[in-house]
C-alpha positions in Angstrom: 78.4 -119.8 -162.6 82.0 -120.4 -163.9 82.5 -121.1 -167.6 84.4 -124.1 -168.9 84.5 -122.5 -172.4 86.8 -119.7 -171.5 90.3 -120.3 -170.0 91.6 -117.6 -167.7 95.2 -118.5 -168.6 94.8 -117.6 -172.2 94.6 -114.0 -173.5 92.3 -115.1 -176.4 89.7 -116.0 -173.8 89.9 -113.0 -171.5 88.2 -109.9 -173.0 86.9 -106.5 -172.0 83.3 -106.8 -170.8 83.7 -110.2 -169.2 82.7 -110.8 -165.6 85.7 -112.5 -163.9 87.0 -113.5 -160.5 90.6 -112.5 -159.6 93.1 -113.0 -156.9 95.2 -109.9 -156.0 98.9 -109.8 -155.2 97.8 -109.5 -151.5 95.9 -112.8 -151.7 92.5 -111.1 -151.7 89.7 -112.2 -154.0 87.8 -109.8 -156.0 85.3 -109.9 -158.9 83.9 -107.6 -161.5 83.8 -106.6 -165.2 87.1 -106.4 -167.2 87.9 -102.9 -168.3 91.4 -103.7 -169.8 93.4 -106.8 -170.5 97.0 -106.0 -169.5 100.5 -107.2 -170.6 101.3 -108.9 -173.8 101.6 -112.6 -172.9 99.4 -114.9 -174.8 99.5 -117.4 -172.0 100.2 -117.2 -168.2 99.9 -120.2 -165.9 98.7 -117.9 -163.0 96.1 -116.2 -165.2 96.0 -113.3 -167.5 96.4 -109.9 -165.8 93.4 -107.5 -166.1 92.1 -104.2 -164.7 88.5 -104.3 -163.6 86.1 -101.4 -164.0 86.5 -100.9 -160.3 90.3 -100.2 -160.8 91.5 -103.4 -159.2 94.4 -105.1 -161.0 95.6 -108.6 -160.9 95.3 -112.1 -162.5 92.2 -113.8 -163.6 91.3 -117.0 -161.8 87.8 -117.8 -163.2 85.5 -116.4 -165.8 81.8 -116.2 -165.3 79.6 -117.5 -168.1 78.5 -114.5 -170.2 74.9 -114.4 -171.0 72.8 -113.5 -174.1 74.1 -110.6 -176.1 77.3 -110.4 -174.0 78.4 -113.8 -175.2 77.7 -112.8 -178.8 79.8 -109.7 -178.4 82.6 -111.6 -176.8 82.7 -114.3 -179.5 82.6 -111.5 -182.1 85.6 -109.8 -180.4 87.5 -113.1 -180.4 86.8 -113.5 -184.1 88.1 -110.0 -184.8 91.4 -110.8 -183.1 91.7 -114.0 -185.0 91.0 -112.3 -188.3 93.5 -109.5 -187.5 96.2 -112.0 -186.8 95.6 -113.6 -190.2 95.5 -110.2 -191.9 98.8 -109.1 -190.3 100.6 -111.8 -192.2 99.8 -109.9 -195.4 101.0 -106.6 -196.8 98.5 -104.0 -197.9 96.6 -105.1 -201.0 93.4 -104.8 -203.0 91.3 -105.5 -199.9 93.5 -104.6 -197.0 95.1 -101.4 -195.5 96.6 -100.3 -192.2 96.7 -96.8 -190.8 98.7 -95.7 -187.8 96.0 -93.2 -186.7 92.9 -91.4 -187.8 94.1 -87.8 -187.2 97.0 -87.9 -184.8 100.5 -87.1 -185.9 103.2 -87.6 -183.2 105.3 -84.8 -184.9 102.3 -82.4 -184.7 100.4 -83.6 -181.6 98.5 -80.5 -180.7 95.9 -80.5 -183.5 94.1 -83.1 -185.6 95.8 -83.5 -189.0 93.5 -83.2 -192.0 95.9 -85.0 -194.3 95.5 -88.1 -192.1 91.7 -87.8 -192.0 91.8 -87.6 -195.8 93.8 -90.8 -196.1 91.2 -92.7 -194.1 88.2 -91.3 -196.0 90.0 -91.9 -199.3 90.7 -95.5 -198.5 87.1 -96.2 -197.4 85.9 -94.5 -200.6 88.2 -96.6 -202.8 87.2 -99.9 -201.1 83.5 -99.1 -201.5 83.9 -98.1 -205.1 85.7 -101.4 -205.9 85.5 -104.8 -204.3 85.3 -103.8 -200.7 88.1 -104.1 -198.1 89.3 -104.1 -194.5 90.9 -101.0 -192.9 92.7 -101.2 -189.5 93.4 -97.9 -187.7 96.0 -98.1 -185.0 98.2 -100.5 -186.8 101.7 -99.6 -188.2 101.6 -100.0 -192.0 105.2 -101.3 -192.1 105.8 -103.3 -188.9 102.2 -104.3 -188.5 102.5 -103.7 -184.7 99.6 -102.2 -182.8 100.1 -98.5 -182.1 96.7 -98.0 -180.4 94.4 -95.0 -180.5 95.5 -92.9 -177.5 96.7 -90.1 -179.8 93.3 -89.9 -181.5 91.6 -90.1 -178.1 93.5 -87.0 -177.0 91.3 -84.9 -179.4 88.0 -86.1 -177.9 86.0 -84.3 -175.3 86.6 -85.0 -171.7 84.6 -88.0 -170.6 84.6 -89.3 -174.1 88.3 -90.2 -174.6 87.6 -93.9 -175.2 86.6 -96.4 -177.8 82.9 -95.3 -177.8 83.9 -91.6 -178.2 86.3 -92.5 -181.0 83.6 -94.4 -182.9 81.2 -91.6 -182.6 83.8 -89.1 -183.8 84.8 -91.2 -186.8 81.1 -91.9 -187.8 80.3 -88.2 -187.5 83.3 -87.3 -189.6 82.6 -89.8 -192.4 78.9 -89.0 -192.9 79.9 -85.4 -193.5 82.6 -86.3 -196.1 80.4 -88.1 -198.7 77.5 -87.0 -200.8 75.3 -89.9 -199.8 75.8 -88.9 -196.1 74.7 -91.6 -193.6 73.9 -94.0 -196.4 77.6 -94.9 -196.4 76.9 -97.0 -193.3 74.9 -99.4 -195.5 78.4 -100.5 -196.7 80.6 -99.4 -193.8 80.9 -101.1 -190.4 83.1 -99.7 -187.6 84.1 -101.5 -184.4 86.9 -100.9 -181.9 88.5 -103.8 -180.1 91.6 -104.6 -178.1 94.7 -106.3 -179.5 97.9 -106.7 -177.4 96.5 -104.2 -174.8 96.0 -101.6 -177.5 92.7 -100.3 -179.0 92.4 -100.9 -182.7 89.6 -99.7 -185.0 88.4 -102.1 -187.6 86.5 -100.6 -190.6 84.9 -103.2 -192.8 83.8 -101.9 -196.2 81.5 -103.8 -198.5 81.3 -103.0 -202.2 78.6 -100.3 -202.8 76.1 -99.9 -205.6 75.8 -96.3 -204.6 78.9 -94.3 -205.7 81.0 -93.0 -202.8 81.7 -89.4 -203.9 84.2 -87.6 -201.6 83.7 -83.9 -200.9 86.8 -81.8 -201.4 88.0 -79.9 -198.3 88.7 -76.7 -200.3 85.4 -76.4 -202.1 81.9 -77.9 -201.9 81.7 -77.8 -205.7 84.8 -80.0 -206.2 84.4 -83.8 -205.8 86.9 -86.6 -205.7 86.7 -90.1 -207.0 89.0 -92.9 -205.8 88.9 -96.6 -206.7 91.0 -99.3 -205.2 93.7 -100.7 -207.4 96.2 -103.2 -205.9 97.4 -101.7 -202.7 96.7 -98.1 -203.7 93.7 -95.8 -203.9 94.4 -93.6 -207.0 92.1 -90.7 -208.0 90.0 -90.9 -211.1 88.8 -88.0 -213.2 85.0 -87.6 -213.4 85.2 -88.9 -217.0 87.2 -92.0 -216.0 84.9 -92.6 -213.1 81.7 -92.4 -215.2 83.2 -94.9 -217.6 84.2 -97.2 -214.7 81.0 -97.1 -212.7 78.7 -99.1 -215.0 81.4 -101.9 -215.2 81.5 -101.9 -211.4 77.7 -102.3 -211.1 77.7 -105.0 -213.7 80.4 -106.9 -211.8 78.4 -106.6 -208.6 75.3 -108.0 -210.2 77.3 -110.9 -211.7 78.7 -111.7 -208.3 75.3 -111.7 -206.7 73.9 -114.0 -209.4 76.8 -116.4 -208.9 76.3 -116.3 -205.1 72.6 -117.2 -205.3 72.9 -119.7 -208.2 
């Protein structure tokens, strides 16, 4: 059954995971699940170009009605793209940050770079220990153009060099960096989606009532404390953090009371 809710001529309506019908450049019809949305055009009168999971490439003619959880996922992906477009109109601030990659440096492409990993974990910690925030990985922090995640994918195992493999890698890394381990995912949500034909990782961080204490790379006995201030994530001494934390919890309780009142 063909959907009237999704227009094959608009990029916003053609998303990975959809079942579509296409017409190839040879005039042959084909159908299947979208693996990638190609090109950069937001609209094309002949249909948005896609690559199916079968490898066939050409323009979408019709979109089948997604069912059940597939529709929920597709609508969620559409909302992520809309939210990103709004966020990209802003510079980094108290609740927003962009990173070009998780661990890939084009000047040192052979090995994962710990300093980049540290920047990601530090930002997540700072958001959680303050008012929460949104981190986009794969977006240039100055131009706000999508860079994608192919560099980060290059460090993944064969057969796992994709969005799923990246998410597994990032989750595994993060749970080992904080004292509360997997409990960080009570406040941290990770999802990879496609924007302008590039994979982008969105990390949504809610304010936490459990302190995000970051382990130091050089010693298990040294811990780091970062709290978001403006568009930065400055470190706190343990004394400063202990003074700050009760105020943070009090503010969280006040916000919850205001929300439910």
